[in-house]
N, C-alpha and C positions, 0 to 999 in steps of 0.2 A: 504493498500501500505507502502509497506517496504522500508525504504530512508534510507541512510548511511551518517553520517556525512560527508562533503566536504574532510577532510582529506584522506579518505576510496576510495577517486579515486585515489588514488596515483599507483595503477596498472593500469588503463585505460590511467593514460599522462604519464608512462613508457613505453606504446608499442606504443603510437604513436610517444615518442620522438624517438624511437628507429627505426621507420618507416621512420621517415622524416629527421635524419642528418646522420644515422650511413655509410650511403654508400657514402658522403659527405665531411668525415672529417679524417686527418691522425692521427694510435693510439694513440697519445698523445693529442688530442685535447677531448671536454665535447662530448660526445656520440658516441664517436668513434667506430664502430662493435668492431675492433679489441683488444680495449683498456678491462683490466680486470674491468677497474672504468668508471662507466657514466659520472664522473665530469673531468675526465681524468689525466692528469700526474700535476696538477697544474702547469704550465711551467716547468716539469723537477724537481721539488721540492721535489713531490710523492718519484722519484726515487733514490734521492740525502738523503734522511731519511732513505728508505729502507738500502739503502748503509751503512747508520752510524746503523743500527741495529733498525730503528722503523718503526714499521709496522703497520698503522691504519687504520682501516676499519668502513662503516658502511652500514648495509644488512638491506633488505626489504624482509620477505615473506607474502604472502598476497592469502587466500582461499576464493573461494565463492562455497557454495552449494547450490543445490535446490531441493528438494523431485521433481521427476517429476512424479512417480508414485508411491500410495501404502504407506507405515509406518503408525506410531500409528495415524495422522492428516492427513488426504488425502488435506486437504487445503494446494494448492500450494504455494510455497514462494519459498524467498531466503535469504540467509544468509552470514556473510563476516565477518571471523575475519581476523587477520595479527600482524605481530610484527618486532619491529624493533632493531636490532642489532646493540652498539655502543659497537668496542671493538678496542682494543691497543694490539699488542703484540711488547717485548722488547728481544730483541738480550745484553744479559748483557756482553758476552764475548767481544762485538764489542765496549757497553758504559762503562762499567765499569771495564773490562779487567779480570769479572771472568770467568774458562775457564769452557766451555760449560752447560753454565747457562741461562734458557730463565724466561720469566715474562709474565705472559699473565693477562689481566683487561676485561671484558666484562660486560657489561649493557643492559638489555633488559628492555623491553617494550611492553606487551600484551593487544589486545583490539578487540570486537567483538562479535559476536551470533556465535552461532553454531547448524547447522539446527538438528543435533541428539537430541538435548537435549528434544524436548515436539514435534519434527515433526516425526521422523524419530521410535523412542524408547517409552516406556511407562514412563511417568515421575515417576511412584510410585515406578518403580525403576532402570532406567535409563539404560544405555547401557554399552557394554563392547568397540564395537570397536568407531572409530570417522571420521567422513564425513568429518572433518577438521584439522589434526591430530594439529596444530600449535595454537588450540584451550584450556586450559585450565590451571587450577593452578593459575586464577584468573589475571584480568585482572588489572595489576598493574606493577610497575618499580621493577626490581630483579636486584644484584648483582651475575650475571649466573656465574661466573668465576672471582678468584684471586687466581693464582697460581704461584709458583716459582716450575723448573725442572729441575735437572741437574743430566749429565754424568759422571760415573767413570769407571775405568779398559779401558780404549781407547772406553767407549761406551758402554763397557757391560750391565753395570748397569746403571739403568736408575730411578729418584727417583724422583716424584711429589708429593707436598704439599700444601695444602692450602684450597681453597672452590671452590671445582668444584661434577657435578653429576657421578654416577656409569657410567649409560651411553657413556659416553664421552672415557673410556678404555676397558668394561668388558662389553663382550652381546652388541658391538660396529654395528652396520648398516646403511647405506646410507636412508636419506630420501628424495626419490623423486616423491615417492609416494604421495598421500594428504588421501588415507582412513590409520588410526592409525594402523592398524595392518599389515600396509605394512613401516612400518616408523622408524626410532630408534632402542635404544635396546628396546626389545618386555619383557623382566623380568618386568622393569617400569612400562607397560602398565597392566599388570595382579597381581603384589605385590605392586602397587603404593604407598598403604601406609606406605611402609619402605623402597622401593627402588626409589629415586627419580631423574627422568629422567631432563634434559634441560625444563625450567631455573630456575629450584630450585640448588640450593648449600648448600650445609653440608661442615663443618670443613672433611677432608680425607687425606689420605696417601696412595699414590701404590708406588707399587716398582717393577719392572720387570726386569729378569737378561734376555740376548741375548743367548741363548744356542748356535745358529749358525746363517747363514744370513737369512735364512728361518725358525726358529723356536725361540721362547720364550716364558716363563713363567712368569706370573705376578700373586701381591695378594695384596689384599687392604684393608683397615680399616675407613669407613664412618660413621659418630655420623648419630644415627637412634633419629631425632627430629622432632615430627609431628608436633613441633610450627613455624618450616621453611617452611611450607605450606601456611601457614596464607600469608593474601593479606598484611596487615601490616608489616608484617616482613621479608621484599623484602630485606633488607640491614641489618637482626640481625646478630652480630658475636660472640655471647655470648653462651655459650652453655647450657643456662636456658632451660629445656623441656626436656631435653637428658634423653632417654627411654635406649639405649643399644647403638649399634654396627653394624652393618651388613659389615661381612665378605666374600668380593669374593676372590674365587680364580680361573685363567683360563690357557689354555694352548692355544698358535695359532700357525698356520703354515701356511705360506705362502707360498707355492710351485710356480714353472713356469711346467705348464703342457703343451709341445710340445712348449714349449717358450709362452705358454699364463699365464696371473696372474689367483693365485686363491688365498682362505682364507678359513681356518677352524679353528671353534673356537670349543673349549666345554671346561663349566665351573661348577662350583657349588658356593650358598650362605649359609651363616649361619646367622641367628640374634639373639643374646642373647637376648632381650627383649623381656618380656613378649606379647605373644598370644590368641588373645579369641579364644577359639575353635568355632565351625559353628554349632554345635548341642547338644552338652552336660551338663549339670550342674555340678556340684562337688561330686555329687552321680551317675554318668554314665546317669542320664535319659535326656529325651530330654526336654530340657528347655524351649520351648516352651509350652509345657503340664505342668510341675512342676511351673513354674513360676519364678523358682530361679533362680539366675545368672550363665550365661555361664560360663562355667571353662576357667582356662586362660593355657596355655602350658608355659614351661621355653623358648621356640625357636619356630624357624620358620626356615624351610629350603627348597631348591629347586637346579635345577637345567638345564643347557640348551646345546644346540648345534646349529651350524650354520654352512653353506656353502655359497663361493660365487665361481662362474669359468667361465671365459672365454673359449668357446668351440670354437669358430670360427672366424676369423680374415681377414682381406682383406692384401693379398701379401703390397700393396701400405701405406698402415696403419693399423698396429696395432692393434691403440684403437679401429676402426672399428669390430664390428662382435657382435655375439651371445654372451651370457653368460646367465649365471643357476643360481639360490639361494634357498635356501630352510632354515627352522629355527623352531628350536620346544622348548618348555619349559615345567617343570614337576613342579609341586608346591605341597606342605604340603597340606593332604587330610585333616586333624583335622583343620586346621586354614584357611585354605583358599577357598574364594568362587569358582576361578578357580584353576581346578587340573591338565589341561594340552591344548596346547596349539599346532597347527601347520600349515606351512604356507608356500608357494614355489610358483615361477613364474619364468621370462626371461626378458631380457632387450634386445636391439637390439639397439647399437649406431651407427650413420651412416647409416641408410636402404637408403639413394638416394645418386645418387653422385653430386648431385645440393643440397642437405642437409645435408653434410658431418659429421656435429655437431647435428645433432635431433637425439632422441632418442624413440623407443617404450616401453612401460612397460606393460605388463600383470602378475597377482598375483592373487591366491585362499589362502584362510584362513579359520581356523576352530578353534571357540573357546569352549569349555567344562566346561561346570559347574561340580563341586562338587558334586555328589550325596547328599552326607549328607547337605551338603548349598540347595540342591533341599526337602530334606526330611523336612526341618528347616522350611520352606515357606510353605508346606502342612502342617504341623504342626500347625503356627501360624493361617491359615486360619478356621482348625480344632477347635480349642479355641476359635476360636473367631465366631464360627459359621459359617463362611459363605463360600461359595462353587460359589457364581455368578459372574465370571471375571468381568461386568461392576460394580458391586457392590462396589464406591470410596474407602471403606476401606479396598476390597480382595488385598491382597497381591500375584502378579503376581510369575507364579511358572517361573524361568528359568532352562536352558537345555542346547541347543546347539546354535551357531550360526553361519554363513556362510558369509564371507565376498570374493568379486572379485571386481579388479579395472583394467581396461585398459585405460589407457595416453598416446597421442602422446605429445611429448616434442618438443617446436618450439624453437629452439636455434636464435634467434632474434638478440645477442650482446654476444658476450663475459662476459657482465654484467648483462644480463638478459636471462632470459629462460621462457616461457609460455607454461605452459602442462594441456591442455583442458581435462578432463577425465570424464569416465561413471565408475558407481559403484553402485554394486547391492549386497545388503545386504538380507538372507533369515533368517526367525524368527529374528527379530531386538530385540538386548538386551535376544536373546535366548526363548522369549515368543512367544509359537505358534500362539497365537489369532494373533499378530500384523502384519497384511499383509506383504509381501517381499516386498521392497522397491526398488525402481529404483534413483537415484540419478545422477546431470546432475553437475560436478564439474570443477573450473578453479584454477590453480595454479601458481602462481607467483615468480620468485626468483631473486632478483635483488643486485648488489652489487656498492654502489656509489662512 
């Protein structure tokens, strides 16, 4: 039987509290449904602090995943993973008189297990997507954000410096879905060895220039330091272990089409650190056959495009309606296991008058493995004299993985949303021998 530590029942407790108290309390009190915080306004203190420039947040995300059918291991079970977020945002113009200057400090803690690791994916090679996106980068405390941001020339120029991840500003995307293929910056999911998404941070500089009200360009320089990924380095500030830098550039257009919001992104990243070839040695021969060391490349690069557009709305409430989205990434075939990824989906907000803040989401994704990476696996098995998938020493050959997710977001309170979901993964980990998997999930998002 799979049991969770008592602290992991936080999500159930949040739902019960919302049901019991939200209809009988005012917005400033604890558990009020129209308050942005579960713990209320602290007798007005919270609003007073916010007015003076101090904003404190405590967030919680919990995700459950259960393999209902298929996968690598058909034994049905459930796994739970979660994250606590402790943040403070300081308006330094109000506090210190520094014009157009903000400071952000955020600490996170992750814990739990992921159903994808050994039940859905073949553990010999792992997977690409994850049924529980909040799992990953270690069960540990991390300094996730420590940055200062300042505007110049009446806001035309925006500069951000400190410790943060690329996905905060570049290739950004919401994270309401539970499957990783539909959550957050997708570049970080497919080149995670160099592009570090939340909750990992590194020293970085981002410069943004607003060309007009609907268009801006930005460029960044991010420390590429694999030691930042280690669990024991969650609060590391030194640059020891740095291998180079990741430099993204992006153009972001945010038009209004028939009065409805849209956002379109196109970007490119370049890493000047050495990267290992996925197939050949220094003599241009397959390293799996020659036994020589895989050759290194002097750089690594890729690009992305993304689009989000609301296409319908209600005359009485423009926030309700249908929005469409799509994302795609392409990566260096010499050095990266994934050469391309595409995703598309829709979200409908306010499907019913009685549930005006609920939402429904559906999405599909395709993750494609670099043919050279696939060839390397075949040659490795050939060199080892293995051709039986069931042999423990066999290296499964990965090709294409497809994912789908359908969720319904139940807005129980302004501080609590619960999203039950169903996920379907074809060829988990891109391994055709693994049975297609059906996963039942539950995502809880709350602000204390």
